[in-house]
VOMIKE-843225 format. One line per field, with one value per residue: x, y, z negated of N, C-alpha, C, O in turn. Coordinates in steps of 0.02 Angstrom, whole numbers. Layout:
<pts>
neast = [X, ...] .
nnorth = [Y, ...] .
nup = [Z, ...] .
caeast = [X, ...] .
canorth = [Y, ...] .
caup = [Z, ...] .
ceast = [X, ...] .
cnorth = [Y, ...] .
cup = [Z, ...] .
oeast = [X, ...] .
onorth = [Y, ...] .
oup = [Z, ...] .
</pts>
This chain:
<pts>
neast = [-167, -127, -170, -102, 12, 90, 86, 97, 230, 332, 459, 421, 296, 138, -30, -125, -46, -64, -204, -229, -163, -229, -353, -337, -298, -354, -392, -397, -330, -193, -170, -147, -20, 137, 246, 318, 399, 358, 228, 279, 357] .
nnorth = [-286, -320, -417, -517, -454, -357, -193, -96, -141, -86, 43, 194, 196, 237, 215, 318, 349, 218, 203, 324, 287, 171, 222, 304, 242, 110, -63, -133, -57, -52, -179, -172, -132, -206, -225, -168, -61, 2, 34, 157, 242] .
nup = [-399, -232, -102, -152, -201, -318, -317, -421, -465, -390, -390, -445, -410, -458, -547, -479, -365, -295, -284, -203, -86, -41, -36, 71, 182, 177, 147, 270, 360, 306, 361, 501, 538, 580, 502, 349, 372, 497, 435, 336, 435] .
caeast = [-138, -169, -157, -57, 63, 87, 108, 134, 298, 373, 481, 396, 202, 67, -104, -153, -13, -95, -272, -224, -143, -288, -408, -319, -276, -390, -356, -391, -279, -125, -164, -134, 55, 173, 305, 322, 443, 312, 176, 312, 350] .
canorth = [-322, -299, -479, -560, -407, -309, -129, -68, -169, -40, 99, 261, 185, 242, 193, 355, 324, 159, 220, 362, 255, 128, 279, 343, 197, 59, -131, -154, -18, -71, -240, -155, -121, -270, -212, -109, -7, 36, 77, 211, 286] .
caup = [-334, -166, -62, -189, -205, -371, -296, -461, -486, -351, -416, -430, -388, -513, -532, -444, -314, -256, -252, -146, -26, -38, -12, 135, 246, 165, 173, 346, 396, 305, 395, 564, 540, 578, 450, 301, 404, 530, 382, 318, 461] .
ceast = [-177, -129, -100, 10, 48, 115, 136, 213, 351, 388, 455, 302, 178, 12, -126, -118, -41, -153, -271, -215, -194, -354, -404, -339, -327, -364, -339, -332, -211, -118, -130, -57, 93, 220, 286, 354, 389, 249, 212, 325, 286] .
cnorth = [-309, -364, -506, -501, -361, -244, -81, -83, -128, 10, 160, 249, 193, 207, 248, 356, 268, 177, 291, 325, 210, 184, 307, 308, 133, -11, -143, -108, -21, -143, -235, -162, -173, -285, -158, -50, 33, 57, 130, 255, 324] .
cup = [-272, -124, -98, -207, -262, -348, -359, -494, -440, -376, -400, -414, -455, -495, -471, -372, -261, -240, -212, -88, -1, -1, 62, 198, 242, 182, 255, 375, 378, 342, 471, 576, 529, 536, 405, 337, 460, 496, 355, 362, 491] .
oeast = [-236, -68, -48, 60, -3, 175, 183, 245, 410, 339, 465, 259, 197, 4, -144, -154, -40, -167, -325, -255, -204, -387, -449, -376, -342, -320, -288, -291, -168, -61, -96, -36, 91, 239, 246, 333, 385, 214, 169, 312, 292] .
onorth = [-293, -363, -516, -528, -325, -239, -41, -48, -137, 42, 183, 293, 159, 175, 224, 362, 273, 173, 309, 329, 209, 176, 326, 325, 104, -19, -157, -132, 0, -165, -279, -196, -195, -343, -113, 7, 94, 99, 172, 313, 378] .
oup = [-263, -115, -66, -231, -258, -359, -353, -533, -453, -396, -343, -410, -502, -443, -417, -322, -199, -180, -189, -42, 60, 50, 99, 244, 295, 224, 287, 413, 417, 351, 496, 623, 472, 526, 418, 327, 457, 525, 341, 345, 521] .
</pts>
């Protein structure tokens, strides 16, 4: 769970993928993006 969102419910996401994303950008890093499209680009 991340901020109330189950990232593992996203198709193609595994424990390793979620951990890699979180270790690269961190919790505060994700909050810097206003939308998911901004984050993905």
